[in-house]
N, C-alpha and C positions, 0 to 999 in steps of 0.2 A: 788901461784895461781893467774891466770890472771883475771883481772876485767875489765868490761866496765860499765860506769855509764850513765844511760839514764835520761833525764830531770835533767842534772847535775847542772843547775844554776851556781853559782860561785865557786862550788867545796867543799862544807863542807863535804859531804858524802865520796867523793874521797879522800879528805885529811885524814879523820878519818881512812879509810881502808888502806891508804898508811902508816899511822903512826902505824898501827898494823902489818904491814909487807906484806900486799898484793901488787902485782904489777898491778897498774892501767895502762892499755894500750891504752884507748881511752874513750872519753866522747862525749856525744851528747846533744844539747840543741837548742832551736829555738829562743832564745833571744839574739840578737847580742851583746848587752852590756855585758850580763853576760858571753858569750863566750870569749869576749875580756879580761875580768878579769880572767877567767879560764886559757886562753892561757898565760897570763903573769906570772902565778904562778906555772904552771906544765910543765914538759918536754914532756909529751906525747900529742898527738893531741887532739883537741876538734873540733867537726864538727857542724856548724849550720845547723840543720836539722828539718824538721817538722815531728815528729815521728808519728803523726796521719795519715799521708799520705805516710809513708814509705812502699813501695812494694817490692823493692829489698833488701832482708835481707841479701844478701852476704855481704853488707857493714858492718854488725855486725859479721857474722860468720867467716869472714876472720881473725878476731882477736882471734879466738879460745878461747873464754872466758870460764874459770871454773865457774865464777859467774857473773851474771848481777845484778847490784844494781840500784835503782832509786826511786825518789819520785815524782810521777806524780802530776802536779799542783793540789792544794787541795781547791781552793776558793769556789767551789760549795758545799763543806762539811763544810768549816770553820765557827766557831762561829762568826768571824769577817766579814764573806761574807753573801750572800743572802740565803745560804743553800738550793739551788734548783738545783737538778741534771740535769734538762732540759736545763740549760744554756749552756752546751756544753763542759765545761772542765772535767766533769766526764767521758766523752768519752775517755779522755787520760788515765785514769785507765784501761779502757777496751782495749785500744791500747797496753798498757804495758802487759797486761795479754796475748793478742794475740801474741805479739813478743816473750814472754817467751815460749809459747806453741809451737811455730814454730822453734825457734832457739834451744830450749831445752838444756840450759847449765846445768851442774850438779847441780848448786845452783842458787837461786835468792833471792834477798831482796826488799821488797816494803815497803816504809815508807809513812805515811800519818797522818792526824789528827785523833783524837780519834773518832770524829763524823762519820767517814766513816763506823764504824761498824754497823750503822743503815741504811746504803744505799743499794739500789738494786744492784748497779753496783758491789759492793764488793762481794755479794753473787754469781753474774754471774762470776766474775773473779775467785773465789774459785772453782766453778764448773769446769771451764776450766782447772785449775791447777790440779785438782784431775783427770780429764780425761787424762791429760798428765802425769800421774803417780808420781806426786810430793807429798810426805809427807809434811805436813804443821805445822809449829809452829807459833803461834801469841800471841802477848801480847801488852799491853799498858805500855810504860815506861815513867816515870817522869824523865826528864833529870837531875834533881837536885840530884838524887840518882845515877847518872851515870857519875859524873865527870864534870857536867856542872852547873854553879852558877845561875840557872834559873829554874823556875817551868814551864816546858814545856812538856805537855803530848802528846805523839805520838803513833799511832798504828803502830805496826812492824809486818810484815809477812815475814817469811823465809820459802823457800821451797827447799827440797832436793830430787832429784830423788830416788824413791824406798825405801824411809824411812817410818817409822811409824809416824803417827801424834804425835805432842808434843815432838819431839826429843830434842828440845832446851829449853823446858819450865824451867827445873830446873837451867840451866845455866843463864837464864834471871834474875831469882830470886836471886840465891845465890851469884852473883857477885855485887849485889847493895850495896851501902854504908848503914851504919846504920842510918845516919842523912842526911838531904838535905844540899847541898853545898851552902854557902852564897857567896855573892860577895867578902866580906872581906877574906873569906877563900881561894878564888881563886886568888885575886889580892893584897891582903895586903894593903899596903900604896900607891900603884900606882895610885889609883883614889884620887884626891885631893878634896874629899867631903865625908860627912856622910849621906846626904839625897839628893834625886833627884825626879824629876817629871816625871811620866809616864802617858800619857794621857789615861784616862779610856774609856771603850767602852760606859758607860753611866755615867751621873753625879750623880747617886746613888752610885757609887763605889768610893773608895778612889784613890788618885793620887799621894800621896808623900810616898816614900818608903826609907828604910834604907839599907845601904850597908851591915848590919849585918843580912840580911835575903836573901834568893834567889830572884833574879830579877823575876818579872812577865814575861810571854812570850814576847819576843821581836818580834814586829810586823813590818809590812812594812811602818808604819806612825810614825812620830816623831814630836810632836808639843810642843811649849813652854807653860810655866804655864800661863793660861789665866788671863787677868786683872780682878780683883775682885773675884778671886777664894776663896771660903770660905772653912774652914777646914771640912773634911769629917770624919766620924766614920772610925777609923783604920789609918788615916793619922799619920805618925810617927813624925811629928813636925808641927808647924804652918806655913802657906804659908808666904814667905817673898821674897824680891828681890834676896836673895842668893840661892833660890831653882830654879835649872835649869834642863832641861832634859839631859840625857846622849848625848854625841856627837856621830856622826856617827862612829868614830873610837872606842869609848868606847863601843858602841853597838856591834861592831865586836868582841871585847874581850869577851863580855858576851856570845857570840855565840862560843867562844873558838877558834876563828881564832888567829893565832900567831901574834906577834907584827910586824914581817917582811912581813906579807902578803900584796901584792900591791893592792891598791884601786885607781881607778881613774874614772872620768865620773861625771855626775850631781848628785847633792845631793839627788834628788828624786829617780833616779835609784838606787843609792847605798843603801838608806834606805830600798827600797822595796827588793833589792837583799839580803841584809843582814837579813831582817826579814823573807824572804822565805827560807833561807838556813837551811839545817840540821846542828846543832851544831857539830863541828868537833869531840869533845870528845864523843858525843853520837854515831856518826858513829864508832869511835874507839871501843867503849864499845861493840857494836853489833858485829863488826869483831872479837873481841877477844873471845866472846861467841862461835862463829863459830869455831875458831881455837882450843879452848879447847875441843869442841866436837869432832873435827877431831882427835886430839891427844889421847883422851881417847878411840876413836873407833879403832885406830891403836894398842892400847895396848891390846884390846880385841881380835884382830885377831890372829890366830895361826902363829907361826914362820915358816919360810920355812923348817926348820928341823922337826917341828911337822907335817907339811903337807906331807913331804916326808915318814914319819913313818906311817901316816894314809893311804897313798896310798899303801905302802908295805903290811900293815895289811889287806887291802881290797883285795889285790891280793891273 
C-alpha cells in the first residue's frame, strides 16, 4: 500500500508505517529544518510545501496513494499551548480534511492531541469526511500501551471509503499491552541513570521521574533542574546535582526513533521537532491495526471459485 505523509515533521509517523510494511512514497511539510532531517533519513522525497495554500492537488494525486497519513499541527488544542482555535493552526486540520475529501484515497489517518475531541474544527472535519463517504473509526491511544515508553495520549481517526463506522475499534483495543511500557522495559541499561528531571507545566506538579515508569509526554521544551528546586509530592527522589534532564538524543529514543536516526541542526529546533513527532512505534501500532483489518476482510471475501459458482447458480 502506497502512503503519503502530510505535516510529516521529522518522520515519526512515516517511519512507523514503513516499519509495518507500508511503502511511503512521499512526504510534505512546511518546516525547512524538519524537511532536512526527513530527507537525510528516508529514500523517498519530501517536499517543503505550505499545505494550507495548496491548490494544485495533482502534486499529491500523482503518487497514487492508497492511504494518506498526517498529524496537522496541534498547538491550538494542546494543553501546553493557548488552547485557542482562533489562532490559525486549527485551520490546518480543516486543510487536511479538505485535501482528503478532494484526493479521496481509500484510507486516511489523522493524529492529534486528545483535546481536539472538544473542538469545533474536528466536528467540521468529520462532517466533511462523512460527506465524502468515509466510514470512521476513532479512539484515544495511550502510547505506553502501544510499544512506546511514554504516557502520551493521542486522538486517532482512521477513515476507509464505504466502510461502516467503528471498523477498527476492536483492533485498537485488543492489540494493546496489558501494562504500560517503562523506560527500563524499552532501553534496559542503555540509559546511565535511574532518575531524571522533566520540567513540569506548573510548579504544583512533580518534576523528577524514574526510569522504572513510563516517561511523561515528551514536549518541545527541555529545561535543566532549576536552582533551589524543592521536592514535590510524587518526585521519585530528592533533588540533587546528579539529577539532570534527558538529553536530546535520549528524548528521541523515548519517542522510539532508532539509534541510527540522523539528527542535526540547532538544539532548539531538534527539541521541538522531537517533541512534536508521532512516536515511531505508535505509528507502527496503528499501521498494524489497519493491516490486520485488511487481512481479516480478505478472509471474509468469497474465493474466485465460490464467486464463479454463485454466478452459475444465478444463471
